[in-house]
C-alpha positions in Angstrom: -60.6 -12.7 -75.7 -58.8 -9.5 -74.6 -59.0 -8.6 -70.9 -57.6 -5.6 -69.2 -56.4 -5.4 -65.6 -57.6 -2.7 -63.2 -55.4 -0.6 -60.9 -55.0 -3.5 -58.5 -54.0 -5.9 -61.4 -57.4 -7.7 -61.2 -59.3 -9.1 -64.2 -62.9 -10.0 -64.5 -63.6 -13.4 -66.0 -66.6 -13.7 -68.3 -69.7 -15.7 -67.1 -69.1 -18.4 -69.7 -65.7 -19.2 -68.1 -67.4 -21.6 -65.7 -65.7 -20.0 -62.7 -68.0 -18.8 -60.0 -67.3 -16.4 -57.1 -65.5 -18.2 -54.3 -64.1 -20.9 -56.6 -60.4 -21.9 -55.9 -58.0 -21.2 -58.8 -54.4 -22.3 -59.2 -52.4 -19.7 -61.1 -49.4 -20.9 -63.0 -47.0 -18.7 -64.8 -45.3 -20.5 -67.6 -41.7 -20.1 -68.7 -42.8 -18.1 -71.8 -44.8 -15.6 -69.6 -48.2 -17.0 -70.3 -50.5 -17.3 -67.3 -52.7 -20.4 -66.8 -55.7 -20.4 -64.5 -56.6 -23.9 -63.3 -59.9 -24.5 -61.3 -59.2 -26.7 -58.3 -61.1 -28.4 -55.5 -59.4 -28.2 -52.2 -59.4 -31.2 -49.9 -59.6 -30.8 -46.1 -56.5 -32.4 -44.4 -58.7 -34.9 -42.5 -59.9 -36.3 -45.8 -56.5 -36.6 -47.5 -56.3 -40.3 -46.6 -58.9 -41.0 -49.2 -56.8 -39.5 -52.0 -53.8 -41.7 -51.7 -53.1 -44.0 -54.6 -53.7 -47.0 -52.4 -57.1 -45.7 -51.1 -58.2 -44.7 -54.6 -57.4 -48.2 -55.9 -59.3 -49.8 -53.0 -62.3 -47.5 -53.6 -62.3 -48.3 -57.4 -62.1 -52.0 -56.7 -65.0 -51.9 -54.2 -67.1 -50.1 -56.8 -66.6 -53.1 -59.1 -67.7 -55.6 -56.5 -70.9 -57.2 -57.6 -71.9 -58.3 -54.1 -75.2 -56.8 -52.9 -75.1 -54.1 -50.3 -75.9 -54.9 -46.7 -78.9 -53.0 -45.2 -78.7 -52.6 -41.5 -82.2 -52.1 -40.0 -81.7 -53.0 -36.3 -79.2 -52.4 -33.5 -78.6 -56.1 -33.3 -77.7 -56.3 -37.0 -75.3 -53.4 -36.5 -73.6 -55.1 -33.5 -73.3 -58.4 -35.4 -71.7 -56.6 -38.3 -69.3 -54.7 -36.1 -68.4 -58.0 -34.3 -67.8 -59.7 -37.6 -65.5 -56.9 -38.8 -63.5 -56.7 -35.5 -63.2 -60.5 -35.3 -62.0 -60.7 -38.9 -59.5 -57.8 -38.5 
C-alpha cells in the first residue's frame, strides 16, 4: 500500500489497520531506513508493580490454583479474613 505524506509529514492510516484515533504507537526506524509502527498499551506508573517478571509469575500461578474463590458477604467475614492474612504475614 502506497501512502503519501502531507506538508507536515503526516500520513493517514487506512481503517483496516486496526489503529484508532488516540491509540498509542511506538515508531521505530530500522537501520535500513524502514519505519515500523507498533501499537502499544501504556501502563500508569502506579501499576508497573504488576508487570514485573515476579508479579506476572505469581499472577499466572494464582490463575492455575484450583481452590474455590472466597465470597465475602458480611463485615465480620471481611474482618476475619483480614485478621487471617495479617496474622499469617
